[in-house]
C-alpha positions as a printed Julia matrix, in Angstrom:
646×3 Matrix{Float64}:
 -100.63  40.4   -4.16
  -98.38  43.53  -5.72
  -97.13  44.44  -2.31
  -96.08  40.61  -1.54
  -94.4   40.43  -4.86
  -92.69  43.57  -4.1
  -91.6   42.25  -0.94
  -90.56  38.7   -2.39
  -88.47  40.33  -5.07
  -86.56  42.65  -2.17
  -86.28  39.36  -0.02
  -84.48  37.82  -3.26
  -82.35  41.25  -3.58
  -80.43  41.02   0.13
  -79.69  37.35  -0.45
  -78.42  38.03  -4.33
  -74.69  38.97  -3.65
  -74.48  35.93  -1.34
  -72.44  33.35  -2.74
  -74.33  30.2   -4.32
  -74.03  26.95  -1.93
  -73.26  23.62  -3.11
  -75.63  21.79  -0.35
  -73.97  18.26  -1.13
  -70.7   19.68  -0.48
  -71.16  21.29   2.45
  -69.86  19.23   5.85
  -72.52  17.27   7.73
  -70.56  17.72  11.23
  -71.26  14.29  11.99
  -67.61  13.87  13.6
  -68.63  16.19  16.49
  -71.73  14.65  17.73
  -72.21  17.0   21.04
  -71.85  20.06  18.48
  -75.07  22.04  18.37
  -73.37  24.26  15.6
  -70.77  23.73  13.08
  -69.04  27.22  12.0
  -68.94  26.57   7.87
  -66.79  30.16   7.78
  -65.68  32.21   9.82
  -64.36  35.54   8.23
  -63.01  38.61   9.15
  -61.73  41.12   5.97
  -60.28  44.7    6.37
  -59.39  46.75   3.28
  -57.07  49.67   3.68
  -57.63  52.6    0.94
  -55.94  56.11   1.22
  -58.76  59.02   2.07
  -59.17  58.89   5.64
  -59.02  61.54   8.48
  -56.45  63.93   7.77
  -55.69  62.7    4.69
  -54.47  59.08   6.33
  -55.65  55.81   5.65
  -59.26  54.32   6.56
  -60.64  51.03   6.56
  -63.7   48.78   4.87
  -63.86  45.74   7.38
  -65.82  42.82   6.34
  -66.73  40.39   8.83
  -68.91  36.98   7.56
  -70.21  34.13  10.02
  -71.72  31.09   8.48
  -73.1   28.43  10.58
  -74.84  24.92  10.23
  -77.49  24.07  12.67
  -76.68  20.14  13.85
  -79.22  20.31  16.85
  -82.14  22.35  17.98
  -80.79  25.63  19.19
  -81.24  29.53  19.36
  -78.66  31.44  17.56
  -77.28  34.41  18.72
  -78.57  37.89  17.13
  -76.03  40.06  14.53
  -74.38  42.56  16.8
  -72.29  45.35  14.65
  -70.54  47.37  17.24
  -69.09  50.81  15.83
  -67.88  54.17  17.61
  -69.5   57.49  16.11
  -65.95  59.06  16.07
  -63.96  56.27  14.42
  -66.54  54.48  12.16
  -69.89  53.77  10.74
  -72.11  50.52   9.58
  -72.6   50.62   6.16
  -74.69  47.46   5.71
  -76.03  44.33   7.81
  -77.87  41.43   6.17
  -78.13  37.25   6.26
  -80.09  34.7    5.38
  -81.26  31.54   6.21
  -80.64  28.39   4.03
  -83.43  26.17   4.65
  -83.01  21.83   4.46
  -84.14  22.23   1.2
  -82.64  24.79  -0.12
  -84.87  27.69  -0.1
  -83.65  31.04   0.8
  -85.3   33.52   3.3
  -83.52  36.86   4.03
  -82.47  38.31   7.09
  -85.23  41.16   8.49
  -83.25  43.88   9.25
  -86.1   46.48   9.44
  -86.22  44.54  13.35
  -82.88  45.87  14.26
  -82.03  48.08  17.57
  -78.85  50.61  17.43
  -77.99  51.84  20.91
  -75.35  52.9   23.15
  -72.94  50.19  24.45
  -73.11  50.66  28.74
  -72.01  48.93  31.66
  -72.22  49.59  35.11
  -69.6   52.18  35.05
  -69.98  54.06  31.87
  -71.69  57.37  32.65
  -71.65  58.04  28.36
  -69.72  56.63  25.72
  -69.68  56.8   22.09
  -69.62  53.23  21.29
  -72.7   51.82  19.94
  -74.04  48.57  18.62
  -76.86  47.36  16.29
  -78.25  44.11  17.21
  -80.55  42.31  14.76
  -82.86  39.06  16.0
  -82.13  35.77  14.3
  -85.43  33.76  13.66
  -85.06  29.71  14.79
  -83.3   27.76  12.3
  -84.2   24.53  11.58
  -81.89  21.74  12.27
  -80.04  21.36   8.82
  -80.38  24.88   8.03
  -77.58  27.31   7.49
  -77.35  30.62   8.92
  -75.3   32.91   6.92
  -74.76  37.19   8.39
  -72.14  39.61   6.63
  -71.46  42.98   8.55
  -69.79  45.92   6.47
  -68.26  48.93   8.45
  -66.14  51.87   7.64
  -63.3   52.99   9.62
  -62.09  56.7    8.81
  -59.43  57.11  11.17
  -57.29  53.56  11.75
  -54.83  54.96  14.19
  -56.12  52.91  17.18
  -57.89  49.93  15.03
  -55.93  46.65  15.06
  -57.96  43.29  13.79
  -57.76  40.77  16.37
  -59.05  37.69  15.83
  -58.97  34.39  17.89
  -59.61  31.18  15.94
  -61.68  28.41  16.77
  -64.05  28.62  19.7
  -66.87  26.54  21.65
  -68.0   25.24  18.4
  -66.39  23.34  15.41
  -65.31  25.37  12.76
  -64.7   24.32   8.97
  -62.58  27.44   7.81
  -61.73  30.3    9.58
  -59.61  33.18   8.28
  -58.52  36.56   8.6
  -57.84  39.09   4.86
  -56.22  42.34   4.47
  -55.45  44.17   1.7
  -53.5   47.5    1.13
  -52.56  49.39  -1.83
  -49.43  47.95  -3.48
  -46.14  49.35  -0.77
  -48.02  49.6    2.01
  -47.14  47.56   4.82
  -49.08  45.07   7.5
  -47.62  44.43  10.52
  -49.03  41.03  12.34
  -48.58  39.41  15.13
  -49.23  35.3   16.65
  -49.86  33.67  19.64
  -50.55  29.91  19.17
  -51.5   27.87  21.98
  -50.17  24.67  19.93
  -46.53  26.1   18.85
  -47.73  25.91  15.52
  -46.53  28.92  12.55
  -48.92  31.29  10.98
  -47.74  32.91   8.14
  -49.93  34.01   5.79
  -50.17  33.83   1.96
  -49.67  36.97   0.17
  -50.35  37.66  -3.29
  -50.86  40.76  -5.51
  -53.52  42.18  -7.65
  -54.85  45.18  -9.24
  -52.05  47.32  -7.4
  -52.81  46.14  -4.09
  -51.53  43.42  -1.71
  -53.4   40.68  -0.06
  -52.24  38.69   2.66
  -54.39  35.87   3.93
  -54.18  34.04   7.2
  -56.18  31.01   7.64
  -56.96  27.53   9.43
  -59.2   24.78   8.62
  -61.32  21.82  10.67
  -60.83  23.27  14.5
  -62.26  21.75  16.72
  -64.33  22.74  19.68
  -62.5   24.65  22.07
  -63.51  23.52  25.88
  -62.01  25.47  28.56
  -60.81  23.48  31.59
  -61.74  23.82  35.21
  -59.34  26.21  36.68
  -57.57  26.73  33.59
  -56.47  29.58  31.05
  -58.81  31.84  29.59
  -60.2   30.44  26.06
  -58.35  33.07  23.88
  -54.58  31.19  25.34
  -56.19  27.85  24.06
  -56.6   29.15  20.62
  -54.58  30.8   18.0
  -55.05  34.68  18.58
  -54.01  36.87  15.88
  -53.27  40.35  15.69
  -53.14  42.96  12.57
  -52.68  46.32  11.93
  -51.49  48.71   9.41
  -47.81  49.37   9.88
  -46.79  51.84   6.78
  -48.48  53.83   4.34
  -47.93  56.71   2.06
  -49.66  60.11   2.79
  -49.11  62.76   0.6
  -46.16  61.27  -0.98
  -44.53  60.94   2.15
  -44.45  57.63   4.12
  -45.94  56.92   7.19
  -45.74  54.56  10.03
  -47.39  53.4   12.9
  -45.96  52.78  16.51
  -42.7   50.53  15.77
  -41.95  49.79  19.11
  -43.43  50.6   22.73
  -40.76  52.77  23.87
  -42.38  55.14  20.83
  -45.55  54.77  22.26
  -44.82  55.39  25.87
  -43.36  58.55  24.09
  -46.51  59.88  22.59
  -49.07  58.94  24.83
  -46.59  60.84  27.69
  -47.1   63.45  25.73
  -51.0   63.32  25.18
  -51.18  62.48  29.25
  -48.94  65.76  30.35
  -51.17  67.61  28.53
  -53.8   66.91  30.69
  -51.62  66.64  33.79
  -51.29  70.41  33.7
  -51.8   71.12  38.09
  -53.78  74.19  39.17
  -53.97  76.59  42.28
  -57.24  74.19  43.84
  -54.94  70.95  44.0
  -51.98  72.97  45.05
  -54.06  73.64  47.88
  -56.12  70.54  48.06
  -51.95  68.65  48.35
  -51.5   71.4   50.8
  -54.39  70.2   52.9
  -54.02  66.55  52.4
  -50.17  66.73  53.41
  -50.88  68.9   56.42
  -50.05  66.49  59.3
  -47.98  64.15  56.78
  -44.88  63.16  57.54
  -41.96  64.66  55.29
  -41.21  61.66  53.53
  -41.69  60.41  49.75
  -43.17  57.27  50.85
  -46.09  58.7   53.49
  -46.48  61.53  51.16
  -47.43  59.36  47.91
  -49.33  57.22  50.46
  -51.48  59.6   51.84
  -52.44  61.19  48.21
  -53.15  58.05  46.57
  -55.44  57.15  49.62
  -57.34  60.41  48.86
  -57.81  59.87  45.06
  -59.11  56.46  45.86
  -61.51  57.66  48.45
  -62.59  61.35  46.92
  -62.53  60.78  43.14
  -65.62  58.28  42.21
  -64.91  55.84  39.52
  -66.89  56.75  36.3
  -66.36  56.71  32.74
  -67.15  58.96  29.87
  -65.38  57.68  26.78
  -65.62  59.24  23.69
  -63.66  59.08  20.53
  -59.5   59.17  21.9
  -61.09  59.52  25.25
  -61.09  55.76  25.44
  -57.1   56.0   25.67
  -56.24  59.63  26.39
  -57.7   61.13  29.87
  -59.71  64.05  31.03
  -58.33  67.02  32.02
  -56.73  66.67  35.68
  -58.67  69.79  36.48
  -62.14  68.65  35.66
  -61.33  64.97  37.76
  -60.49  67.5   40.33
  -63.75  69.63  40.26
  -66.13  66.76  39.43
  -64.82  64.07  41.21
  -65.48  61.2   39.54
  -62.75  60.08  36.82
  -62.43  56.45  34.82
  -58.99  54.26  35.29
  -56.26  56.82  33.25
  -58.17  59.78  34.45
  -57.56  58.57  38.22
  -53.95  57.72  37.19
  -53.29  61.24  35.7
  -55.17  63.24  39.11
  -52.64  61.16  41.43
  -50.1   61.78  39.34
  -50.81  65.35  39.12
  -50.98  65.51  42.97
  -48.01  63.57  43.48
  -45.91  65.75  41.01
  -47.19  68.61  42.97
  -45.52  66.59  46.24
  -42.64  66.63  44.31
  -43.0   62.59  44.3
  -41.97  61.46  40.57
  -44.34  58.94  39.02
  -45.43  57.68  35.18
  -49.3   56.76  34.11
  -48.66  53.32  33.24
  -50.96  50.95  30.99
  -51.79  47.23  32.0
  -53.93  44.68  30.98
  -56.06  43.34  33.72
  -56.41  39.69  33.77
  -58.1   37.19  35.0
  -55.26  34.97  36.63
  -53.49  34.21  33.34
  -51.77  37.55  32.15
  -52.22  38.35  28.46
  -48.97  38.58  26.22
  -48.3   42.07  24.81
  -49.41  41.67  21.2
  -48.17  44.95  19.13
  -47.51  48.52  19.95
  -50.87  50.05  19.56
  -53.58  52.2   21.04
  -56.24  48.75  20.5
  -53.63  45.6   21.02
  -52.81  45.29  24.59
  -54.36  47.24  27.8
  -57.46  47.43  29.01
  -56.4   49.69  31.99
  -54.28  52.11  33.95
  -52.55  52.4   36.89
  -49.22  54.2   38.64
  -45.78  53.63  38.91
  -44.56  55.7   41.8
  -40.89  56.02  41.52
  -39.44  56.42  45.06
  -35.78  56.29  46.05
  -36.44  52.99  47.2
  -37.44  52.03  44.34
  -40.42  51.77  42.03
  -44.31  50.23  43.18
  -47.39  50.37  41.35
  -50.2   51.47  43.02
  -54.18  51.47  41.34
  -55.82  54.28  42.79
  -59.46  52.47  41.4
  -58.77  49.82  43.93
  -59.94  51.82  47.31
  -59.94  47.94  49.13
  -55.95  47.56  48.55
  -53.13  49.39  50.16
  -50.56  51.48  48.91
  -47.83  49.93  47.3
  -49.91  46.47  46.79
  -52.13  45.42  43.59
  -55.11  43.26  43.24
  -54.86  39.64  41.74
  -55.85  40.89  38.07
  -52.7   43.38  38.32
  -50.12  40.68  39.45
  -47.28  39.11  36.63
  -48.57  41.65  33.87
  -46.72  43.46  31.17
  -47.08  47.38  31.4
  -46.02  49.99  29.54
  -45.53  53.21  31.95
  -45.6   56.58  29.82
  -42.66  58.75  29.95
  -41.23  61.43  27.58
  -37.92  59.02  26.96
  -40.62  56.32  25.97
  -40.35  53.22  28.45
  -39.48  49.59  27.57
  -42.4   47.2   28.74
  -41.51  45.83  32.2
  -43.46  43.63  34.54
  -44.92  43.64  37.77
  -44.15  41.73  40.51
  -45.72  38.01  41.47
  -47.61  37.27  44.07
  -46.07  36.17  47.8
  -47.41  33.78  49.87
  -46.73  35.42  52.8
  -48.4   38.63  51.68
  -51.71  36.81  51.06
  -52.75  35.46  54.0
  -55.72  34.13  55.9
  -55.96  32.46  59.05
  -59.12  31.33  60.46
  -59.68  30.03  64.21
  -62.18  28.61  65.78
  -63.06  28.06  69.36
  -65.92  25.32  69.73
  -67.41  22.92  72.44
  -68.28  19.93  71.1
  -71.55  17.82  72.74
  -72.05  14.3   72.89
  -74.19  14.03  70.3
  -71.56  15.15  68.01
  -72.65  19.0   67.34
  -70.49  21.9   67.88
  -71.32  25.54  68.4
  -68.85  28.46  69.43
  -66.74  31.69  68.38
  -64.96  31.7   64.8
  -61.99  34.77  64.04
  -61.02  35.38  60.68
  -57.92  37.45  60.17
  -56.64  38.35  56.27
  -54.01  40.02  54.61
  -53.29  40.97  50.61
  -55.69  39.41  48.25
  -57.3   37.45  50.96
  -58.43  40.29  52.9
  -59.73  42.34  49.52
  -63.31  40.44  49.08
  -64.05  41.01  52.93
  -63.06  44.92  52.17
  -65.23  45.16  49.29
  -68.34  43.64  50.96
  -67.98  46.03  54.26
  -66.98  49.09  51.94
  -69.69  49.01  49.28
  -72.05  46.21  50.86
  -75.12  46.68  53.35
  -72.38  46.11  56.4
  -74.53  42.99  57.17
  -71.86  40.23  56.9
  -73.71  37.34  58.34
  -75.81  35.16  55.42
  -72.76  36.58  53.0
  -70.43  34.92  54.76
  -71.47  31.72  54.65
  -69.57  30.96  51.21
  -66.29  32.47  53.26
  -66.33  30.39  56.07
  -64.3   26.88  56.33
  -66.71  25.68  59.15
  -68.04  22.52  57.19
  -71.94  22.74  56.92
  -71.89  25.94  59.25
  -74.74  27.92  60.53
  -74.14  31.46  61.46
  -76.01  32.97  63.95
  -74.1   36.23  63.77
  -70.6   37.54  62.32
  -69.41  41.45  62.6
  -66.45  43.0   60.9
  -64.51  43.93  63.67
  -61.43  45.49  62.29
  -61.76  46.8   58.59
  -60.63  49.78  57.11
  -60.5   50.33  53.35
  -56.47  50.62  53.09
  -56.0   48.51  56.4
  -53.47  45.91  55.65
  -55.12  43.38  57.97
  -59.07  42.53  57.78
  -60.47  40.86  61.25
  -64.16  39.53  61.38
  -65.66  37.16  64.08
  -68.98  35.84  64.76
  -70.93  33.0   66.31
  -71.52  29.64  64.22
  -72.53  25.88  64.69
  -72.56  22.84  63.14
  -74.44  19.5   63.32
  -72.89  15.63  63.57
  -69.28  16.11  62.73
  -68.44  12.98  64.62
  -68.8    9.39  63.25
  -69.51   6.67  66.19
  -68.33   3.79  66.41
  -69.26   0.61  68.55
  -70.21   1.47  72.61
  -68.72   4.35  73.77
  -66.05   5.2   70.82
  -65.77   8.09  68.27
  -64.08   8.8   65.11
  -63.38  12.82  64.63
  -61.57  13.64  61.48
  -60.2   17.64  60.96
  -62.84  17.29  57.58
  -66.02  16.7   59.24
  -65.26  19.78  61.32
  -63.44  22.25  58.74
  -63.09  22.23  54.7
  -60.47  20.05  53.36
  -57.69  22.41  52.42
  -56.79  20.44  48.86
  -58.86  19.43  46.14
  -57.6   16.75  43.26
  -57.48  17.79  39.71
  -58.04  15.55  36.37
  -54.73  15.4   34.86
  -55.16  12.76  32.21
  -56.08  14.69  28.8
  -55.42  18.17  30.65
  -54.0   20.6   27.7
  -53.19  23.77  29.72
  -51.95  24.99  32.72
  -53.42  24.59  36.08
  -54.2   28.52  37.1
  -54.27  29.9   40.67
  -55.09  33.21  40.79
  -52.48  33.98  43.82
  -50.31  32.25  45.6
  -50.85  32.02  49.13
  -51.06  30.8   52.63
  -54.09  29.55  54.45
  -54.27  28.89  57.95
  -56.88  26.97  60.47
  -56.88  26.56  64.26
  -59.41  24.8   65.96
  -59.87  24.64  69.41
  -62.53  21.51  70.74
  -63.85  21.55  73.8
  -64.36  18.41  74.7
  -67.54  16.6   76.46
  -66.78  16.1   80.14
  -65.66  12.28  80.71
  -64.05  12.49  76.95
  -60.74  11.24  76.72
  -58.7   10.92  73.64
  -57.48   7.61  72.94
  -55.18   8.11  69.73
  -54.52  11.34  68.01
  -53.03  11.06  64.59
  -49.35  12.07  64.29
  -47.67  15.57  63.15
  -47.34  16.05  59.36
  -45.18  18.08  57.55
  -44.87  17.96  53.69
  -43.12  19.89  51.48
  -42.85  19.9   47.68
  -42.17  22.56  44.46
  -46.13  23.47  45.08
  -45.96  24.96  48.48
  -45.89  23.23  52.07
  -48.57  21.82  54.24
  -48.05  20.93  58.04
  -51.01  19.56  60.05
  -50.1   19.08  64.24
  -52.43  17.61  67.31
  -52.31  18.45  70.88
  -54.61  17.67  73.6
  -54.51  20.19  76.85
  -56.94  19.68  79.4
  -59.89  18.39  77.83
  -59.49  20.18  74.69
  -58.5   19.48  71.5
  -56.23  21.58  69.67
  -55.71  21.01  65.68
  -53.25  23.75  63.61
  -53.3   23.69  60.1
  -51.36  25.66  57.38
  -51.13  25.17  53.59
  -49.26  27.66  51.48
  -49.74  27.73  47.68
  -46.13  28.56  46.02
  -46.41  27.86  42.57
  -49.45  29.66  40.98
  -48.84  28.02  37.13
  -48.86  23.92  36.83
  -48.13  23.14  34.03
  -49.65  19.45  32.74
  -46.4   17.28  33.17
  -46.56  18.44  36.47
  -50.17  17.96  37.38
  -49.56  13.93  38.8
  -46.75  15.34  40.93
  -49.33  18.15  42.2
  -52.02  15.53  42.86
  -49.65  13.4   44.63
  -48.93  16.1   46.9
  -52.72  17.32  47.5
  -53.23  13.47  47.76
  -50.79  13.28  50.91
  -52.98  16.03  52.37
  -56.37  15.08  51.66
  -54.9   11.56  53.33
  -53.47  13.96  56.57
  -56.57  15.46  56.9
  -58.74  12.31  57.45
  -56.71  10.65  59.87
  -58.92  10.48  62.76
  -59.13  11.01  66.24
  -60.26   8.25  68.4
  -62.16   9.34  71.18
  -64.15   7.36  74.19
  -67.17   9.25  75.17
  -69.04   7.66  78.0
  -71.64  10.13  78.37
  -72.71   9.14  74.34
  -74.88   6.68  75.16
  -76.65   8.11  77.97
  -77.58  10.99  75.42
  -79.7    8.59  72.82
């Protein structure tokens, strides 16, 4: 009994500093009938103080989350991420408020504390504390709080995306600092609304409060922009502070950040005699031109250095020495970019390590000049006399001078001693990203088809094929099901006929068959539509009520060639007219021909607009409707042998 009383007392103390809630004033969430949770409060608070690392600022961040359960659901665990080099978790706590008002503290003794890893990281000092949350009944409330101290705030940017998959009653960001210290922020708002903070002073400190209320759930639309782009995204960081009686500032411009990082990278890029010897060996039989040398060294760095990350402290932003990358033959993106930069310098080719945000088809805008705000990847700008090309030495399946779709149209910051301005990588060209699938098929009297297929692809259309052959098992028959356009196809075999890691073109071929592609009419008449043989090339998109752009990862050209050998005695009594359609979104052509018992169909769709705003979706669908109508026009066949085959 005594220990039960002690434990109960500790539980009450754990909840004591949470504010007392007036349950009668808590929203019921009935205006959101589909929601499982209603976020009552989502708050991020950062308080800046002197006394940090090397006499600089330090920061205490407090994250609060209060949610009401509207329908039976499982709450996620409380997670607190931190880095041993920069921060420590001071406290993690929580409480459950039952519908009757009684409270129970979260059992933090069940927490775990472990490293954060993914498949590409060998070691990192990033860690996460995880505390499981027990079931909370419908009508109950769960609240959590995480307090973290950061002793080095130079790379720290507080970022908040307002709203989410659940409705939110109140979401806010609060920042405080000693009077005279300055804050800097950037707001990216999908609705275009301004978000100015409320500013007040108290006890010698300035407080900035950013707040929004009554946020409806954010729903990501099919083939749409990412969630952050559908909301309001805020980035906040300390701009200036007093240190030893002098004013210190963070990076004010991208150029200043470029200049500082260039110095840090240069210290890691020093060549060694072994690297000089390697460059001499790699370039032994390479033409003495800038582009040829750069291409050869790019392919060497891609092939010979395994991607693997060791990120400790500033190792998340500063590369390891090129010397160690050369010796160990592994490194992450910034290590490989710096290593290639060193090799090119030895070869007399100018280059600059470059920061980029690798995206999913929707480039992320630049926010603030800070290590922790804008970039998640490093590539290399190669400055040839003919112009600058960007290369990514982590992309073994991408030829020299090209980028993957996740790196196109993206802001980049080259790291140069003089400081470089922001630039943007080039967009996608439909001529470069092309795929042709050719089918030589025989049609049986029953309406089945079988025969050979061939695939040729370039650019981003070739990347998946290359990755499968380079890193996969080499067995492509079953895997290719999702990529072959033959409708309801069953693959008998498939081989990679010409797939090399840096080749401009990919070639695959194989044998496949499909059943009942004909639509039989009366007597010997049969109808054959192109979309009964191959998949449609266009898809209609829901336009009514759409809020954000339709996103196509790349501009591209897809071509289908079908040669269909007809059964003996078959005749084509009518074939569709050839079609040529042009629009701001691209072009479509479809042509038919009959030669000596072979029906030939050629189809090509050019997608030339990657982002399509909602006001243009009706026109986009109108174009696609015409494409689908053309593909649905039937060929009329007379098949005398069809009756005999029954």
